[in-house]
N, C-alpha and C positions, 0 to 999 in steps of 0.2 A: 178916206178917213173913217167912214162908217164901218167898212169891212175890217180895218185894223182894230177898231174898238171891239168888234165882235170877237176877233181872234184873241185879244187881250182878255176879254171876259171869259172865253172858253178856257184859256190857259190858267186863269185864276181859279176857276171852279172845278175843272176836270179832275185834279188830284183828289179833291174831297169826295167827288161823286164815285170815283174808282174805289176808294177805301170804304165808302158807304155801301157800295154793292158787295164788296168783299165780306163785310161783317153781316150783311143781310143774308148772304149765301151760307155763312157759318151757322146761322140759326136754322138747324135742319129738322126740328121737330114740329114746332108750331110757329111759322114765320109771322111777323107782325104785319098788320095792314099797311099798305103803302101810304095811305092817307096819314096814318099816325107817324110814319117815318118822315114824311114831308113836313108835317107839323113840327117835329123835333128839329129838323134841319132849319126851318124858318125861325124857330125860337132861338137857335144858336146864331143865326144870321143877324137878327135884331139885337141880340144880347151884346154885340160889339158896341152899339151906340151907348148902352148903359155903362159898360166897362170903360169906354173912352171918356165918358162924362165924369165918372168917379176918379179916373186917373188924372184928368185935367184939374179936378177940384183939389186933389191931394197936392199937386204941384203948386197950385195957386195959394194954398194955405201953408205951404212950406213943409209938408209931411213927406214929400217925395222930390228928388232932384230932377230937373228937366233934362239935364245932360250930365250924367255921372262922370266924375273926373278922377276918382280914386278907386282903389280896389274895394274899400269898405262901402263907399257910396254905390258902387256897382252891385255888390251883394245885397245891400239894403233895398235898392230900387228893384232888383230882380225878384226878391221874395215878397216885399211889402207893396211896392208901387205897381207891380205887374202881376205876379203869380197869385197873391192873395185876392186881388181885385177880380182878375179874370176868372179864376177857378171858383171864387165865391159867386160871381154872377152866373156862371154856367150851372153851378149846383142849384141856384134858385130857379132857373128856367127848367132844369131837369125835374125838380120837385113839382113845379107847375104842370109839367107834362105828365107826370106819373101819378099824381094824387087822384085817387078815384078811378084810375085807368085799369079797367078789368082785363085788358090785354096783357098786362104785366103779371104773368102767371108762371114764368119760368126764370131760372137763375140767369140764363144768358140774356134775357130781355133787358136787364138793367144795363148791361154792356152795350147792347144794340141801341137803346134809346140815348144813353150817354154819348155814344159815338156820334149819333146824328146831331146832337146839340154841339158837340165839340167840332165836328166837321163843318157845320153851318157857320160857326164862329170863325174857323180857319179860312173858309171860302170868302167871307166878308172881309176879313183881315187881308187876305191875298189881293183882293181887288184894290184895296186902298194902297197897299205896298206897290203894286204894279203901276197904278196911276201916278203915285208920288215919284216913282223912278221910271217915268215914261221913256226916257232916252235909252235906258238899259234894261227894259222890261223883260227881254228874253232871258238874260242871265239871271235876273232876279226870280223869274218864274221857275227856271230849272232848279236853282238852289233851294227855293222854298218848297218845291214839289218833292225834293229829295229829303229835306230836313224838317222844315217848319210844319207842313201839313201832317206828315206822319207823327211828328211830336205831339201835336194837338190830339191826334187819334189815340196815341198811347197814354196821354194824360187822362183822356176820357175813359179809356178801358179801365184804368185804375179806379176812377171815380165810380163807374158802373159796377165794377166787381164788388167793391165794398158796399155800394148802395143795395145790391142784391143780397149780400150777406146779412146786412142789418134788417132788411125787409122780410126775409124768409126765415131767419133764425134769431133766437135770443142771444144777443151779444153784449159784451160789456160796453161801458161808455167809451173806453179807449178804442175799441174796435169801431164804434159808431163814428168817432172823431176822424178815423182814417179816411172816411168818405171825402173829406175836404183836405186833411193834412197831407196825405200821400200825393195827391195831384199837385198841391202847392210845393211840396219838397221836390218833385220831379221837374215841374215847370220852373221853379226858382233856380234850381241847379243848372238846368239847360240855359236859361237866360243869363245867369251870372257868368258862366264860362264865356259866352259870346260877348258880353259887355266888357269883361276884363281883357279879352283878346283885342277888342277894338281900341283900348287905351294903352295896352302894354305890348309893344313889339318884342320885348325881351322874353316875355312868357308865351308869346303867340304859338310858337311851334309845339312846345310841350303841352299847352292847354288844348290845342287842336287835336292832338293825339288822344288826350284824355276825353275830349268831347266826343270823338268817334267811338271810343270804348264805352262811354256812358250811353250813347244812342244804341249801340249794339246790345248792351245789357238790358236796356229798356225794352228793346225789340224782343229779346228772348223771354223776359218776364211777362210781357204782354201776351205772347202766344201761349205761354204756360197758363196764364190766368183764364184765357178763353177756353183752352182745352179742359181745365179743371171744372169750369162751370158747365160745359157740355157734358162731361162725365157725370156730374151731379144730376143734370136733367135726364140723362140716359137712365140712370139708376132709378129715378123717380118714375119714369115712364114704364120701366120694367115692373116695378112694384105695383103701379096702377093696373097694368095688364094682368098681372097675377091675381089681384083682388077681383077683377072682373070675372075670372074663371072659377073663383071659389064659391 
């Protein structure tokens, strides 16, 4: 029993660690201290408790349905009951992590730290899902490794991308709002599609195809955002090198 618990724990956390290592390796100029990355991961891990408490409170006071039964209630719950709460909590912990953090000195750093918070959240959420579905944990672990954990990673990259933009540049209020609004839009759309699929067999086939397309487009945009920030950092480093020789 103890060995199976260990296997389940590894299956829950491994996808998050793999993606965390991936984004760590993409930061090729001045990599962040491992202690800071672990701190970010743990912030994300404990943020699940805060998000879960807020979600339960919204259900108890009638501001979110416990089990959405209509398309409208699915959309509302996906965007308000889940995405707004979870992305808001993640942003709060990202802010805690980065305020006064002198290691946050490159554009890509915002993505790296946001990813660690998001992946910590995903790992904790994965553990709860696998334990709750203990009889079928293998299939749940595989499906969440393919979809849910990468989705949290992509939501986090969007948050970190705009966090870096507003930190290093003068941007409008609308651009600052994207730090939270874009992850909510992505997360809400992702969850809404899955919720509607679960209650509507008639729409399930079409929606699943749309879901796969949506995930693919998120993946492409995520890679482009990472590449754009790396190019910005490369340009800044070249300018810095030139000024050293002048």
